C-alpha positions in Angstrom: -17.8 -13.8 20.8 -16.9 -15.8 17.7 -18.5 -16.9 14.5 -18.0 -20.3 12.7 -17.2 -20.7 9.0 -20.1 -19.7 6.8 -20.8 -19.3 3.1 -19.0 -16.3 1.7 -21.0 -13.1 1.5 -22.2 -11.5 -1.7 -19.3 -9.6 -3.2 -16.7 -11.9 -1.8 -13.4 -13.0 -3.4 -15.1 -15.8 -5.2 -17.6 -13.4 -6.7 -14.9 -11.0 -7.8 -13.0 -13.9 -9.3 -16.1 -14.8 -11.3 -16.6 -11.2 -12.4 -13.1 -11.1 -13.7 -14.3 -13.3 -16.6 -17.0 -10.9 -17.8 -15.9 -10.0 -21.3 -17.7 -6.7 -22.1 -17.1 -3.2 -20.8 -19.2 -0.3 -21.9 -16.3 2.1 -22.9 -14.5 -0.6 -24.7 -17.6 -1.6 -26.7 -18.2 2.0 -27.6 -14.7 2.5 -29.0 -14.6 2.8 -32.8 -12.9 -0.1 -34.7 -10.5 0.9 -37.4 -11.6 -1.8 -40.0 -14.8 -3.7 -40.7 -12.8 -6.9 -41.1 -12.0 -8.4 -37.7 -8.2 -8.6 -37.2 -7.5 -10.2 -33.8 -4.2 -10.3 -32.0 -3.1 -11.0 -28.5 -0.5 -9.2 -26.5 0.8 -10.2 -23.1 1.4 -7.5 -20.6 1.1 -6.9 -16.8 -1.6 -5.1 -14.8 -1.2 -1.7 -13.2 -4.4 -1.6 -11.1 -2.6 -2.8 -8.0 0.9 -3.7 -6.9 0.7 -7.4 -7.8 1.3 -6.8 -11.5 -0.5 -9.9 -12.6 0.2 -10.9 -16.2 -2.7 -11.0 -18.7 -3.3 -11.7 -22.4 -4.9 -8.6 -24.0 -7.2 -9.2 -26.9 -7.0 -6.4 -29.5 -9.6 -6.4 -32.3 -9.0 -4.0 -35.2 -6.7 -1.9 -33.0 -9.2 -1.7 -30.1 -8.7 -3.5 -26.8 -11.7 -5.8 -26.3 -10.8 -7.7 -23.2 -8.0 -8.8 -20.8 -7.7 -12.5 -20.1 -5.6 -14.2 -17.5 -2.3 -15.7 -18.7 -2.7 -19.4 -17.7 1.1 -19.9 -17.5 1.8 -17.0 -15.1 2.8 -18.8 -11.9 1.5 -16.2 -9.5 -2.0 -15.9 -11.0 -2.4 -19.5 -12.2 -5.2 -18.7 -14.7 -7.0 -16.2 -12.5 -7.7 -12.5 -13.0 -9.7 -10.3 -10.7 -12.5 -7.9 -11.7 -10.4 -4.9 -10.9 -7.7 -6.0 -13.3 -10.2 -6.8 -16.0 -11.8 -3.4 -15.6 -8.6 -1.8 -16.7 -9.3 -2.7 -20.3 -11.5 0.4 -20.8 -9.1 2.9 -19.2 -7.4 4.0 -22.5 -10.9 4.9 -23.7 -12.1 6.7 -20.6 -13.4 10.2 -21.6 -12.2 11.5 -18.2 -8.5 10.6 -18.7 -6.0 13.4 -18.9 -5.2 13.7 -22.6 -2.7 16.5 -22.9 -0.5 18.8 -20.7 -2.5 21.5 -18.9 -1.6 24.7 -17.0 -4.0 26.1 -14.5 -5.6 29.5 -15.5 -8.0 30.0 -12.5 -7.7 29.5 -8.8 -6.5 26.1 -7.6 -9.5 23.8 -7.5 -11.6 25.9 -9.9 -11.0 23.5 -12.8 -9.9 26.1 -15.2 -7.1 25.0 -17.5 -5.5 25.7 -20.9 -4.1 23.0 -23.1 -0.4 23.5 -23.8 2.5 21.7 -25.6 4.9 19.6 -23.6 7.7 22.2 -24.3 5.5 25.0 -22.9 4.6 22.9 -19.8 8.3 22.0 -19.1 9.4 25.6 -19.6 6.7 26.9 -17.3 7.6 24.5 -14.6 11.4 25.3 -14.9 10.8 29.1 -14.8 8.6 28.9 -11.7 10.9 26.4 -10.0 14.2 28.1 -10.7 12.8 31.4 -9.4 11.9 29.7 -6.2 15.3 28.0 -5.8 17.0 31.3 -6.4 14.9 33.0 -3.8 15.9 30.3 -1.4 19.6 31.0 -2.0 20.0 27.9 -4.2 18.5 25.5 -1.7 17.1 22.8 -4.0 15.7 20.9 -1.1 12.8 23.5 -1.1 11.2 21.2 -3.7 9.5 18.1 -2.5 9.2 15.0 -4.7 6.4 12.6 -4.3 5.8 9.2 -5.9 3.8 6.1 -5.6 5.6 2.8 -5.0 5.3 -0.1 -7.3 5.1 1.8 -10.6 7.7 0.6 -13.2 8.9 4.1 -14.0 9.2 5.4 -10.5 13.0 4.9 -10.4 13.4 7.3 -13.3 11.4 9.9 -11.2 13.7 9.2 -8.3 16.7 9.7 -10.5 15.4 13.1 -11.6 15.0 14.0 -7.9 18.5 13.0 -7.1 20.2 14.8 -10.0 18.0 17.9 -9.3 19.4 17.9 -5.8 16.5 17.5 -3.4 16.7 15.0 -0.5 12.9 15.3 0.1 11.3 12.2 -1.4 8.0 11.0 -0.2 6.6 7.6 -1.1 3.7 5.4 -0.1 5.1 3.1 2.6 4.6 5.3 5.6 0.9 5.4 4.7 1.0 1.6 4.5 3.3 -1.0 6.0 6.5 0.7 7.2 5.9 -0.3 10.8 5.3 -3.9 9.8 8.5 -4.1 7.9 10.5 -2.4 10.7 8.9 -4.6 13.4 9.6 -7.9 11.6 13.1 -6.8 10.5 14.1 -6.1 14.1 13.3 -9.7 15.0 14.3 -11.7 11.8 16.6 -9.2 10.0 14.2 -9.4 7.0 10.6 -8.9 6.1 9.6 -12.4 5.1 6.5 -13.7 3.2 3.9 -15.8 4.8 3.5 -19.2 3.1 -0.2 -19.2 3.4 -0.6 -21.7 0.6 1.0 -24.4 2.7 0.1 -23.2 6.2 -2.6 -25.3 7.9 -3.2 -22.7 10.7 -3.3 -19.0 10.0 -4.0 -16.0 12.4 -5.0 -12.8 10.5 -5.0 -9.7 12.7 -6.8 -7.0 10.8 -5.4 -8.3 7.5 -8.5 -8.5 5.2 -7.0 -10.8 2.5 -10.4 -11.5 1.0 -11.0 -7.8 0.1 -7.6 -6.5 -0.4 -5.2 -6.9 -3.3 -6.4 -10.1 -5.0 -3.9 -12.9 -5.1 -4.5 -16.6 -5.9 -2.9 -17.7 -2.7 -5.9 -15.9 -1.1 -8.1 -18.3 -3.0 -5.9 -21.2 -1.9 -6.2 -20.1 1.7 -9.9 -19.8 1.8 -10.7 -22.6 -0.6 -8.9 -25.3 1.5 -11.4 -26.3 4.1 -8.8 -28.2 6.1 -7.1 -24.9 7.0 -8.0 -23.2 10.3 -8.1 -19.5 10.0 -8.5 -17.2 13.0 -9.6 -13.6 12.2 -9.1 -10.8 14.7 -10.8 -7.7 13.4 -13.2 -5.0 14.8 -15.3 -5.5 11.6 -17.0 -8.6 10.2 -15.2 -8.4 6.9 -15.3 -10.8 4.0 -12.2 -12.4 5.5 -14.0 -12.8 8.8 -16.9 -14.5 6.9 -14.5 -17.0 5.4 -12.5 -17.7 8.6 -13.0 -20.6 11.0 -13.5 -18.1 13.9 -13.9 -14.3 14.1 -13.1 -12.3 17.1 -14.1 -8.6 17.1 -10.9 -7.6 19.0 -10.8 -4.1 20.6 -8.6 -1.9 18.4 -5.1 -1.4 19.7 -4.9 -4.6 21.7 -3.3 -6.9 19.2 -0.1 -6.7 21.2 -1.9 -7.9 24.3 -3.3 -10.9 22.4 0.2 -11.8 21.1 1.9 -11.4 24.5 -0.8 -13.6 26.1 -0.2 -16.2 23.4 3.5 -16.3 24.3 2.5 -16.5 28.0 0.7 -19.8 27.3 3.1 -21.2 24.8 6.2 -20.6 26.9 4.5 -21.3 30.3 3.3 -24.7 29.1 6.6 -25.6 27.4 5.0 -25.7 23.9 7.7 -23.6 22.2 10.1 -25.1 19.7 13.0 -25.7 22.1 15.5 -26.8 19.4 14.8 -23.7 17.2 14.9 -21.4 20.2 18.1 -22.7 21.6 20.0 -22.7 18.2 18.6 -19.6 16.5 17.1 -17.2 19.0 18.6 -14.5 21.3 17.0 -13.4 24.5 14.5 -16.2 25.1 15.0 -16.3 28.8 14.3 -12.6 29.2 11.2 -12.9 27.0 10.0 -15.9 29.1 10.2 -13.8 32.2 8.7 -10.8 30.5 5.5 -12.4 29.3 4.7 -14.0 32.7 2.7 -10.9 33.5 0.6 -11.1 30.4 -1.9 -13.9 31.3 -4.9 -14.8 29.1 -7.2 -13.6 31.9 -5.5 -10.2 31.8 -5.7 -10.2 28.0 -9.4 -11.0 28.1 -10.1 -7.6 29.8 -7.9 -5.8 27.2 -9.0 -7.5 24.0 -12.6 -8.6 24.7 -11.5 -12.1 23.6 -12.3 -14.9 26.2 -9.2 -16.2 28.1 -10.2 -19.7 27.3 -10.2 -19.0 23.6 -6.8 -17.3 23.8 -5.4 -20.3 25.6 -6.9 -22.7 23.0 -5.6 -20.7 20.1 -2.1 -20.5 21.6 -2.1 -24.3 22.2 -3.4 -25.1 18.7 -0.9 -22.7 17.1 2.1 -24.1 18.9 1.1 -27.7 18.2 0.5 -27.3 14.5 3.6 -27.5 12.4 3.7 -24.7 9.8 1.2 -22.4 11.7 1.7 -18.7 10.9 0.7 -15.5 12.5 0.3 -13.4 9.4 2.4 -10.2 9.4 -0.5 -8.1 8.0 -0.8 -4.5 7.3 -3.8 -3.4 9.3 -3.6 -4.8 12.8 -4.1 -1.5 14.6 -1.9 1.3 13.2 -1.5 2.9 16.6 1.6 4.8 17.8 3.1 1.6 19.2 2.7 -0.3 16.0 6.3 -1.4 15.5 6.3 -3.0 18.9 3.0 -4.7 18.1 4.5 -6.2 15.0 7.5 -7.3 16.9 5.2 -9.2 19.3 3.5 -10.9 16.4 6.9 -11.8 14.9 8.0 -13.2 18.2 4.9 -15.5 18.4 6.1 -17.0 15.1 9.7 -17.2 16.3 9.1 -19.2 19.5 7.2 -21.9 17.7 9.9 -22.1 15.0 7.6 -20.7 12.3 10.5 -19.2 10.3 12.3 -20.7 7.4 10.0 -23.7 7.2 7.1 -24.7 5.0 3.9 -22.9 5.9 5.7 -20.3 8.0 7.6 -17.1 7.4 9.9 -17.5 4.4 12.8 -15.1 3.6 12.3 -13.7 0.1 14.6 -14.1 -2.8 14.7 -12.4 -6.2 15.8 -13.2 -9.7 19.1 -11.2 -10.1 19.0 -8.5 -12.8 21.5 -5.9 -13.7 21.0 -2.6 -12.0 20.0 0.5 -13.8 23.1 2.7 -13.2 23.4 6.5 -13.5 26.0 9.0 -12.4 24.9 11.1 -9.3 25.0 14.9 -9.3 27.1 16.6 -6.7 26.1 19.8 -4.9 28.3 21.9 -2.6 25.8 22.6 0.2 23.3 19.7 0.3 20.5 19.9 2.9 19.2 17.1 5.1 15.7 15.7 4.8 13.1 17.9 6.4 12.0 15.3 9.0 15.4 13.7 9.5 15.3 14.2 13.3 11.8 12.9 13.8 12.0 9.2 12.8 14.5 6.8 14.2 14.6 4.4 11.2 13.8 6.8 8.4 14.1 5.4 4.9 15.6 8.3 3.0 13.7 7.4 -0.2 10.3 6.8 1.5 10.4 9.6 3.9 7.6 10.0 6.5 4.5 11.9 5.4 3.1 13.1 8.7 6.1 14.6 10.3 7.4 15.9 6.9 4.2 17.8 6.3 4.2 19.2 9.8 7.7 20.6 9.3 6.8 21.9 5.8 3.9 23.8 7.3 6.2 25.4 9.8 9.1 25.9 7.4 11.4 24.0 9.9 14.3 23.8 9.3 13.8 25.4 5.9 10.9 26.3 3.6 9.3 24.0 1.1 8.1 26.0 -1.9 7.1 23.4 -4.4 5.8 19.8 -4.9 6.5 17.6 -7.9 4.0 14.7 -7.6 4.2 11.5 -9.6 1.2 9.2 -9.5 0.3 9.6 -5.8 -3.1 11.1 -4.8 -1.8 13.1 -1.9 -5.0 14.9 -1.2 -6.9 11.7 -0.8 -4.3 9.4 0.8 -2.6 11.4 3.5 -4.5 11.8 6.8 -6.0 15.2 7.6 -6.9 16.7 4.3 -7.2 20.1 5.9 -3.5 20.1 6.6 -2.7 18.9 3.1 -4.7 21.8 1.6 -3.0 24.2 4.0 0.3 22.9 2.7 -0.8 23.3 -0.9 -1.7 26.9 -0.3 1.9 27.6 0.7 3.3 26.1 -2.5 4.5 28.4 -5.3 4.4 25.5 -7.8 2.6 22.1 -7.8 3.2 19.7 -10.6 1.2 16.5 -10.9 1.8 13.6 -13.2 -1.1 11.2 -13.6 -3.4 9.5 -16.0 -6.6 10.7 -14.5 -7.7 14.0 -12.9 -7.3 12.9 -9.3 -8.0 15.3 -6.4 -4.3 16.1 -6.3 -4.2 16.8 -10.0 -7.3 19.0 -9.6 -5.4 21.3 -7.2 -2.1 21.3 -9.2 -0.7 24.2 -11.3 0.5 21.9 -14.0 -0.9 18.5 -15.0 1.3 16.2 -17.1 -0.5 13.2 -18.5 1.4 9.9 -18.3 0.7 7.3 -21.0 -1.8 4.7 -20.0 -0.2 1.4 -18.9 -1.8 -0.4 -21.9 -0.1 2.0 -24.3 3.6 1.9 -23.1 6.7 -0.2 -22.5 7.8 -0.5 -18.9 11.1 -2.2 -17.9 11.1 -5.6 -16.0 10.0 -5.5 -12.4 9.7 -7.9 -9.6 7.8 -5.8 -7.1 4.5 -7.3 -5.9 5.4 -10.8 -7.0 5.8 -13.4 -4.3 9.4 -13.6 -3.1 9.0 -17.3 -2.3 8.7 -18.1 -6.1 10.3 -15.0 -7.7 9.2 -13.8 -11.1 10.0 -10.9 -13.4 7.2 -9.2 -15.2 7.1 -6.8 -18.2 4.6 -4.3 -19.3 4.4 -3.7 -23.1 1.9 -1.8 -25.2 -1.3 -3.3 -26.5 -2.1 -0.2 -28.6 -0.2 3.0 -29.5 -0.7 6.1 -27.3 -4.1 7.6 -28.1 -3.4 11.2 -27.0 -0.6 13.6 -26.3 0.9 11.7 -23.4 4.4 10.6 -22.4 5.8 7.8 -20.3 7.3 8.4 -16.9 10.8 8.1 -18.4 10.0 10.6 -21.1 8.5 13.0 -18.6 11.5 12.7 -16.2 14.0 13.3 -19.1 11.9 16.1 -20.6 11.8 17.9 -17.3 15.5 17.3 -16.6 16.4 19.0 -19.9 15.1 22.3 -18.5 17.2 22.3 -15.4 21.0 22.6 -14.8 23.4 21.4 -12.1 25.9 23.7 -10.4 28.3 23.2 -13.2 25.9 24.3 -15.9 25.2 20.9 -17.4 21.5 20.1 -18.1 20.2 17.3 -16.0 19.1 15.2 -19.0 22.8 14.5 -19.5 22.6 12.2 -16.5 20.1 10.0 -18.3 21.1 7.6 -21.1 19.4 5.1 -23.3 15.7 4.4 -23.4 13.2 1.9 -21.8 13.9 -0.6 -24.6 17.7 -0.6 -24.0 17.2 -0.6 -20.2 15.0 -3.7 -20.5 17.7 -5.5 -22.6 20.5 -4.5 -20.2 18.6 -5.6 -17.1 18.1 -9.2 -18.3 21.3 -9.5 -20.3 22.7 -12.0 -17.8 19.6 -14.3 -18.0 19.7 -16.4 -21.1 16.3 -16.5 -22.9 14.7 -14.0 -20.5 14.2 -11.2 -23.0 12.5 -13.5 -25.5 10.2 -14.9 -22.8 9.4 -11.5 -21.4 8.3 -10.3 -24.9 6.3 -13.4 -25.5 4.7 -14.0 -22.1 5.4 -10.7 -20.2 7.0 -12.7 -17.4 10.1 -14.7 -16.8 10.9 -17.3 -14.2 13.8 -19.8 -14.1 12.0 -22.1 -11.6 13.9 -21.0 -8.6 12.2 -21.0 -5.2 13.3 -19.7 -1.8 15.7 -22.2 -0.3 13.7 -23.2 2.8 16.0 -24.3 5.6 19.0 -22.3 4.6 18.9 -20.2 7.7 18.2 -23.1 10.0 21.1 -25.0 8.6 23.5 -22.0 9.0 24.1 -21.7 5.3 22.5 -18.2 5.4 23.2 -15.8 8.3 20.2 -14.1 9.9 20.7 -10.4 9.2 20.5 -9.0 12.8 23.3 -7.6 14.9 23.6 -10.9 16.8 23.1 -13.1 13.8 20.1 -14.7 15.5 16.4 -14.1 15.8 16.2 -11.3 18.3 13.6 -11.7 21.0 15.4 -9.1 23.0 16.8 -6.1 21.0 19.9 -4.5 22.4 19.8 -2.2 19.4 16.3 -0.9 20.4 17.4 -0.7 24.0 20.5 1.5 23.1 18.1 3.8 21.2 15.9 4.3 24.2 13.1 1.9 23.1 11.7 -1.1 24.9 13.9 -4.1 24.0 10.8 -6.3 24.2 7.3 -5.3 23.5 5.7 -3.6 26.5 1.9 -3.3 26.4 0.5 0.1 27.2 -3.3 0.5 27.4 -4.4 2.5 24.4 -6.6 5.5 24.7 -10.3 4.7 24.5 -13.2 6.7 23.0 -14.8 8.8 25.7 -18.5 9.8 26.0 -20.1 9.9 22.6 -16.9 9.2 20.7 -16.1 6.4 18.4 -12.8 5.1 17.1 -12.6 5.6 13.3 -10.9 2.6 11.7 -9.7 2.0 8.1 -9.7 -1.1 6.1 -10.1 -2.7 2.7 -13.2 -3.3 0.7 -13.7 -5.8 -2.1 -14.6 -3.4 -5.0 -11.7 -0.9 -5.3 -7.9 -0.5 -5.1 -7.5 2.6 -2.8 -9.0 5.6 -4.6 -7.6 4.6 -8.0 -10.6 2.6 -9.3 -13.6 4.3 -7.6 -14.3 6.3 -10.8 -14.2 3.2 -13.0 -17.8 2.7 -14.2 -17.5 -1.1 -14.5 -16.6 -1.2 -10.7 -18.4 1.9 -9.4 -21.9 0.5 -10.1 -21.3 -2.2 -7.5 -20.9 0.5 -4.8 -21.7 4.0 -6.2 -21.4 5.7 -2.8 -19.7 4.7 0.5 -21.5 4.7 3.8 -20.4 4.8 7.4 -20.8 1.6 9.4 -22.5 2.2 12.7 -23.2 -0.6 15.2 -26.9 -1.3 15.3 -27.3 -0.9 19.1 -25.4 2.4 19.1 -27.4 3.6 16.1 -30.6 2.8 17.9 -29.5 4.9 20.9 -28.8 7.8 18.6 -32.0 7.5 16.5 -30.0 6.8 13.3 -31.3 4.5 10.6 -29.6 3.2 7.4 -29.7 5.9 4.8 -29.8 8.8 7.2 -27.2 11.5 6.6 -24.8 12.0 9.5 -22.1 14.5 10.4 -18.8 13.1 11.7 -16.4 15.4 13.4 -12.9 14.5 14.7 -10.9 16.1 17.5 -9.0 18.5 15.2 -12.0 19.9 13.3 -12.1 17.5 10.4 -15.7 16.8 9.2 -17.4 14.5 6.9 -21.1 14.2 5.8 -22.0 10.7 4.8 -25.0 8.3 4.9 -25.2 5.8 7.6 -25.2 2.0 7.3 -26.6 0.4 10.4 -25.0 -3.0 10.9 -24.1 -5.8 13.4 -20.8 -6.2 11.6 -18.8 -3.7 13.6 -18.0 -3.2 17.3 -20.1 -0.6 19.2 -17.1 1.6 19.9 -15.9 1.8 16.2 -17.1 3.3 12.9 -15.7 2.7 9.4 -16.3 3.8 5.9 -14.5 2.6 2.7 -11.8 4.7 1.0 -12.0 6.3 -2.5 -15.2 8.4 -2.4 -16.1 12.1 -1.7 -13.8 13.3 -4.5 -13.1 17.1 -4.8 -12.3 16.7 -8.5 -15.0 17.2 -11.1 -12.7 15.0 -13.3 -13.9 12.1 -11.2 -17.6 12.5 -11.9 -18.8 9.2 -10.5 -17.4 10.0 -7.0 -17.4 13.8 -7.1 -19.2 14.9 -3.9 -20.5 11.4 -3.3 -19.8 10.0 0.1 -16.7 10.9 2.0 -12.9 10.3 1.8 -11.0 8.9 4.8 -8.4 11.7 4.5 -11.0 14.3 5.6 -11.7 12.6 8.9 -8.4 11.0 9.8 -6.3 12.9 12.4 -2.5 13.3 12.1 -0.7 10.8 14.2 2.5 8.8 13.5 4.7 6.1 14.9 8.2 7.5 15.6 10.3 4.4 15.1 9.3 3.8 11.5 7.5 7.0 10.6 4.3 5.2 9.7 1.0 7.0 9.9 -1.1 5.8 12.9 -4.5 5.6 11.3 -6.4 4.1 14.1 -5.8 6.9 16.6 -8.7 9.0 15.3 -11.8 9.6 17.5 -15.0 11.0 16.1 -18.4 12.1 17.2 -21.5 11.5 15.1 -24.9 13.1 14.9 -27.8 12.8 12.6 -28.2 15.8 10.3 
């Protein structure tokens, strides 16, 4: 079944964009001004509410932040700012923010703390940690380091980990898009950006651009009525509402859809013969391989009519600049890398690479690297899960297999966790296992600005300075690699409480530890954020001045489209070509081409639990923001109307969900036609265990308490659509 383009639903991207212009926020308006005479100044900086880091103009009146406005010259935002970014204006004044270092005095999770100085906190952490390392015969790998990608100070935290001597780093990507990156890199040698602004035909498989991280090219995509957008998603999302057609695809069958598309395109000779012959490796093998995957076969797998698959394949191949969007949320099953490879190959055979509208290899503005001397240890240990993931990124790690090994102490014990800005309790699937891991820890340190669920169960909480109160070095992460830009974060106001920046915390902790030669680890750090900022852009004339004035720098460069087609740039694969058949994968025992295997289906009274975006919040970070929370104070579980009727469930009824490993969630039902009968869904960011998040404490449920632990072994990515649940009315 499909739906035609319709007016965007209430709460859509357009609505959020309009909300972003609302000037008043209750905490901001309650803040006391320092002088009766209005003294207004503007400071440009960049946002921290999501990874896009959009630049804004902050209005400060008598020392109080009054509002954040979009910077009209910032090329990525082009005069737009979303509601989430605008809501950040009140965060320095939030009474629930962490205002000073704290050490736990009661049991973990009791919420009993004592206020301490930074020196006492650092000394306490060092004493506990050094005792543990000594008990483990000097094995510094017994301390795991966790951080959240995209934060400007994260590389300082990683430096502290490296000079401390632990290989165990865990970041966000294996809870997000590691499998996407690996899949596309295996085909193109890079993870390119989709040129949705210029693409006339876009297929979105589970990528909910209308409700995810707000970007103006999303507005471009949905605002241009000439574009044709095909949405494949088990839910009728805001993206589905704005698309030309929506197909409620059966979860886990995106690969079947992509293989059937290639069956039609190659079978009917619609592929880009010139591009394939010059730039692709293994086409003949692929052509033979996809003969078995007919649209008629795919219809039975995907629940999408064969005629529609044929029509989409033909339209896609015949439309120059058409793109099958890489996405982040197609299925997230245990074959996800192969699914993403299939999607990449659909783009490849029609030549949708290195051309306008298609997949464009990213570029960056060159800056000078932040250099530091490494520390050397005589008996370094390997990562805990080094043998579990084929393409393991040593900095990212892989959360699911790492936690499994940490629980077993295999091949060595993990005794402590140092956590920087990642809400582990709420983000890693199977919260029960995470809490079991926490119970095994001798020391848990959490650095955050708010009392997240993870901070609530820590032993020591160290408050980072709010992003509107600190200087952060230039960063290009989150900014479109087709038109690269550097962004800067600089303070609008001085720090209000006893907080420190990520750099200061890293150096402060390092000063309390020594390497094998007796040197304190802070000796590996030099300079400060101000000097690092100057050094990074010293080779770019005028960059520092522009960054301080505008909070961004661009020199007008754009990705050189056509450089790979012309042979100027080499495709970074073993063969130097787009690889439709991977000998590298074959040599490692993997399928050299994507092979479809029917995914497990819910049995009896089971449903597949699926995850996804929603328009109001960024992960769990913003759910306690009052200026956003009122739009959705509590989450609800989506249940298909026909299935709900069979079970005697109505909207508002409380239901109990239980997965196959004992995870449970109590949540209110939302009966809707907007989801497949075999699936259920609820939004992320609710059901907090922390009383420091009062708006979401005990309200609704978090996804981590119902998700089972599964992962994809090629990339290490969590497989978040492998969870089956049963539901009953309470």
